[in-house]
C-alpha positions in Angstrom: 47.5 26.2 16.2 46.9 29.8 15.3 47.5 32.6 17.7 45.0 35.1 19.0 45.7 38.7 19.6 44.8 38.5 23.3 45.3 42.3 23.7 42.5 42.9 21.2 40.0 41.7 23.9 40.5 44.7 26.1 38.6 47.0 23.8 35.7 44.5 24.0 36.0 44.3 27.8 36.3 48.1 28.2 33.1 48.5 26.1 31.4 46.0 28.3 32.3 48.0 31.4 31.1 51.3 29.8 27.8 49.6 28.8 27.4 48.3 32.3 27.9 51.7 33.8 25.4 53.2 31.3 22.8 50.5 32.2 23.4 51.1 35.9 22.9 54.8 35.5 19.6 54.2 33.7 18.5 51.8 36.4 19.3 54.3 39.1 17.3 57.0 37.4 14.3 54.7 36.9 14.4 53.4 40.4 14.6 57.0 41.7 11.5 58.0 39.6 9.6 55.0 41.1 10.7 55.9 44.7 12.7 52.6 44.9 15.9 52.8 46.9 19.2 52.1 45.3 19.7 49.2 47.6 16.4 47.6 46.7 17.3 48.1 43.0 20.6 46.4 43.5 18.7 43.4 44.9 16.5 43.1 41.8 16.8 39.7 40.2 15.2 37.8 37.3 14.2 34.8 39.4 14.3 33.9 43.1 17.1 31.4 42.6 19.3 33.8 40.5 21.9 36.2 41.7 20.8 39.9 42.0 21.9 42.9 40.1 24.7 43.7 42.5 26.3 40.3 41.9 26.1 40.8 38.2 27.8 44.2 38.5 30.5 42.7 40.7 31.3 40.0 38.1 31.7 42.5 35.3 34.0 44.7 37.4 36.1 41.7 38.7 36.3 39.4 35.7 37.6 42.2 33.4 40.6 42.8 35.7 41.3 39.4 37.3 41.3 37.4 34.1 43.2 39.9 32.2 45.9 39.8 34.9 45.9 35.9 35.0 46.3 35.6 31.2 49.1 38.2 31.2 50.9 36.5 34.1 50.4 39.6 36.3 49.5 39.9 40.0 45.7 39.6 40.2 44.2 42.9 41.5 41.8 42.8 44.4 38.2 42.6 43.4 35.1 44.2 44.7 32.3 42.6 46.8 28.7 42.1 45.7 27.3 44.1 48.7 28.3 47.6 47.7 26.1 50.6 47.0 25.8 52.2 43.6 28.7 54.6 44.2 30.9 51.5 45.2 29.9 49.6 42.0 30.6 52.7 39.9 34.0 53.0 41.6 34.7 49.3 40.9 33.7 49.6 37.3 35.9 52.8 37.0 38.8 50.8 38.5 38.2 48.1 35.9 38.4 50.6 33.1 41.6 52.1 34.5 43.2 48.7 34.9 42.3 47.7 31.3 43.7 51.0 30.1 47.0 50.3 31.8 47.6 47.0 30.0 50.0 46.9 26.9 50.2 44.5 24.0 53.7 43.4 25.1 52.3 41.9 28.3 50.4 39.3 26.2 53.0 38.4 23.7 53.7 34.7 23.7 50.9 34.0 26.2 48.5 32.3 23.7 49.6 28.8 24.5 50.7 29.3 28.1 49.0 26.6 30.2 46.9 28.2 32.9 45.2 26.2 35.7 42.4 27.8 37.7 40.1 26.2 40.3 36.6 27.4 39.2 35.0 25.5 42.1 36.2 22.8 44.5 37.1 19.8 42.4 37.1 21.6 39.1 40.5 23.1 38.2 41.0 22.7 34.4 44.2 23.6 32.6 43.7 25.4 29.3 45.9 27.6 27.2 45.6 31.3 28.2 44.0 32.1 24.9 41.1 29.7 25.6 40.6 31.2 29.1 40.5 34.7 27.5 38.4 33.9 24.3 36.0 31.4 25.7 35.7 31.5 29.4 36.3 35.2 30.2 34.6 36.8 27.2 31.6 34.6 27.5 31.3 35.2 31.3 31.6 39.0 30.9 29.0 39.1 28.1 26.6 36.9 30.1 26.8 39.1 33.1 26.4 42.3 31.2 23.3 40.7 29.5 22.0 39.8 33.0 22.4 43.5 34.1 20.3 44.5 31.0 17.7 41.7 31.6 17.3 42.4 35.3 16.8 46.1 34.7 14.5 45.5 31.7 12.5 43.0 33.7 11.9 45.9 36.2 10.6 48.2 33.4 13.8 50.3 33.1 13.4 51.8 29.6 16.2 50.1 27.8 16.7 49.0 24.2 19.4 47.3 22.2 21.2 50.6 21.6 21.9 50.8 25.3 24.2 47.8 25.0 26.3 49.9 22.6 26.8 52.8 25.0 30.6 52.8 24.3 29.8 53.3 20.6 30.6 51.1 17.6 33.7 52.9 16.3 
């Protein structure tokens, strides 16, 4: 089995957080222009049975930190809740960026094949190598929720385009 440079995912995760902060900022500006409160904006959703914008922001802020810690074998930092205001979500996203910036390649050496068990929901606690949790589960989940932030805002006529997903740049 080949190894993965698990540390290389932190640039991707950091860029996802920066893009999320950018999208949130554009959403706040648009909501303000419409006279929509920030709290109402955070409750926007794509469909009635889907989680609102605030939940999507929470997942981006939390997954980038908690799964990085689990894969590295570190203590999992406290997450944020889904019922914050915009300032609280921005603080949570800033904390995620800070946490990601504190990680070092050495913390992930030899962790590719380390078996990690996590209970996703009651009765579902798979064991996978740490690299699978990072490359499949975590990366996919983060990308999904950043995309949901984009889609929810776009669905509410926030002027966004594909370039807004690259707010952290391509370099």
